[in-house]
C-alpha positions in Angstrom: -70.4 -19.7 54.9 -72.6 -22.7 54.7 -72.9 -24.4 58.1 -74.0 -28.1 57.9 -76.4 -29.6 60.4 -74.6 -32.9 59.9 -71.3 -31.3 61.1 -73.2 -29.9 64.1 -74.3 -33.4 64.9 -70.8 -34.8 64.3 -69.3 -32.3 66.8 -72.1 -32.7 69.3 -71.3 -36.3 70.2 -67.6 -35.8 70.8 -66.0 -35.6 74.3 -66.0 -32.0 75.6 -62.2 -31.4 75.0 -62.6 -32.7 71.4 -65.8 -30.8 70.8 -64.4 -27.5 71.9 -61.2 -28.0 69.8 -63.4 -28.9 66.7 -65.7 -25.9 67.2 -62.8 -23.4 67.6 -61.1 -24.8 64.4 -64.4 -24.7 62.6 -64.9 -21.1 63.6 -61.3 -20.2 62.4 -61.9 -21.9 59.1 -65.2 -20.0 58.5 -63.6 -16.7 59.7 -60.6 -17.1 57.3 -62.3 -18.7 54.3 -65.5 -16.6 54.1 -67.4 -18.6 51.5 -66.3 -22.1 52.5 -68.9 -24.8 52.7 -68.8 -27.9 54.9 -69.9 -31.4 54.4 -69.4 -34.8 56.0 -67.2 -36.8 53.7 -65.5 -40.1 54.6 -67.0 -39.8 58.1 -65.6 -36.4 59.0 -66.2 -32.7 58.3 -64.6 -31.4 55.1 -64.3 -27.7 54.1 -64.7 -26.9 50.5 -63.6 -23.8 48.5 -62.7 -24.4 44.8 -62.4 -28.1 45.7 -61.6 -29.9 48.9 -59.6 -27.6 51.1 -59.2 -29.2 54.5 -60.9 -31.5 57.0 -61.2 -32.0 60.8 -61.0 -35.4 62.4 -60.3 -37.0 65.8 -57.6 -39.6 65.6 -58.2 -42.3 68.2 -54.6 -43.6 67.9 -53.1 -40.2 69.0 -56.2 -39.0 70.9 -55.8 -35.6 69.1 -57.9 -33.4 66.8 -56.4 -33.2 63.3 -56.7 -30.4 60.8 -55.7 -32.0 57.4 -54.9 -30.0 54.3 -55.9 -31.8 51.1 -53.2 -30.1 49.0 -50.7 -30.0 51.8 -47.9 -31.2 49.7 -48.1 -28.0 47.7 -48.0 -25.8 50.9 -45.1 -24.1 52.6 -44.8 -25.4 56.2 -43.5 -22.0 57.4 -43.9 -22.8 61.1 -43.1 -26.5 60.9 -46.5 -27.6 62.2 -47.1 -30.4 59.6 -46.8 -34.0 60.4 -45.1 -35.9 57.6 -47.0 -39.2 57.8 -48.5 -38.8 54.3 -47.1 -37.5 51.0 -50.2 -35.6 49.8 -52.2 -34.5 52.9 -50.4 -32.6 55.6 -51.8 -32.6 59.1 -51.6 -30.4 62.1 -52.4 -32.2 65.5 -54.0 -30.4 68.4 -54.2 -31.8 72.0 -56.8 -29.2 73.0 -58.3 -25.8 72.2 -55.6 -24.0 74.1 -52.9 -25.5 71.8 -54.3 -23.9 68.6 -51.9 -21.2 67.3 -54.8 -19.2 65.7 -52.7 -16.7 63.6 -50.6 -19.5 62.2 -53.6 -21.7 61.4 -55.2 -18.7 59.6 -52.0 -18.3 57.5 -52.0 -21.9 56.5 -55.7 -21.7 55.6 -55.1 -18.6 53.4 -52.3 -20.4 51.6 -54.4 -23.5 51.1 -57.2 -21.4 49.7 -54.8 -19.7 47.2 -53.6 -23.1 46.1 -57.1 -24.3 45.5 -57.9 -21.2 43.5 -54.9 -21.7 41.3 -55.5 -25.5 40.6 -55.7 -26.5 37.0 -59.4 -26.9 36.1 -58.9 -27.8 32.4 -60.4 -31.2 31.8 -59.7 -33.1 28.6 -62.9 -34.4 26.9 -62.2 -37.8 25.6 -64.6 -39.1 22.9 -65.6 -42.7 23.1 -64.6 -44.8 20.1 -67.2 -46.8 18.4 
């Protein structure tokens, strides 16, 4: 677990409901994905384990906290929690901390981690002509 001061700062300035929801989701991520790291990327906290795993964000449009899975399109939406507003990334929306189905979120995180561990890591070296 690699806690980022930048993410602490990101969470600190959110409204209380949003801050609490973010913090609980962050704790669930670190509890489930033991050696995950976190960084601010594209303005929000991303969690990394064998590549980008997931992120947390607050959507102003819906006024909800979002847990987005980077490889969501490869995941099984066993509990029908995913929104289907993007093809690649799948999101779960939370109104507040009480609305977090902890066991289900952990299952999704474990699946996302397995997908990242299996991802093809073979890169083709292309020589420049000339």
